[in-house]
C-alpha positions in Angstrom: 14.4 -60.2 -76.1 17.0 -62.6 -76.9 14.3 -64.8 -78.9 13.1 -61.6 -81.3 17.0 -61.0 -82.3 17.0 -64.6 -83.6 13.5 -64.1 -85.0 14.5 -61.1 -87.3 18.1 -62.4 -88.0 16.2 -65.5 -89.8 13.9 -63.1 -91.4 17.2 -61.0 -92.6 18.8 -64.2 -93.5 15.7 -65.4 -95.7 15.6 -61.6 -97.1 19.2 -62.1 -98.3 19.0 -65.5 -99.7 15.6 -63.9 -101.7 18.0 -61.5 -103.1 20.7 -63.2 -104.1 18.5 -66.2 -106.0 17.2 -63.2 -107.7 20.3 -61.8 -108.8 21.9 -65.2 -110.0 18.7 -66.4 -111.8 17.2 -62.9 -112.8 16.7 -64.1 -116.8 15.0 -67.4 -115.7 12.6 -65.6 -113.3 11.9 -62.7 -116.1 11.2 -65.6 -118.5 8.9 -67.1 -115.6 7.1 -64.4 -114.6 6.8 -61.4 -117.5 5.9 -62.2 -121.2 6.6 -58.7 -123.0 9.4 -58.2 -125.3 12.4 -56.2 -123.3 14.2 -58.6 -121.3 17.1 -57.0 -120.7 15.3 -54.2 -118.8 13.5 -56.6 -116.7 16.4 -58.6 -116.1 18.3 -55.6 -115.0 15.5 -54.4 -112.6 15.3 -57.7 -111.1 19.2 -57.7 -110.0 18.9 -54.5 -108.6 16.0 -55.6 -106.8 17.9 -58.3 -105.7 21.1 -56.6 -104.6 19.2 -54.0 -103.0 17.2 -57.1 -100.5 20.6 -58.3 -99.9 22.3 -55.3 -98.8 19.5 -54.2 -96.4 19.4 -57.8 -95.5 22.6 -57.7 -94.4 22.6 -54.4 -92.7 19.7 -55.6 -90.6 21.9 -58.8 -89.7 25.0 -56.6 -88.7 23.2 -54.2 -86.7 21.4 -56.4 -84.4 
């Protein structure tokens, strides 16, 4: 079972890293992925999703 804990922690760290990148690069990601006019709402949505991913990953790391 210890190897399973390590694998879950590594996956959780990757999820946290993706969330942090989404928070800090939301404007660049929205320009790259989406091409419609309302960029501010897309940026806000990406930041919220990034925050949620970071929190979920951190909770998993702490509880295991």
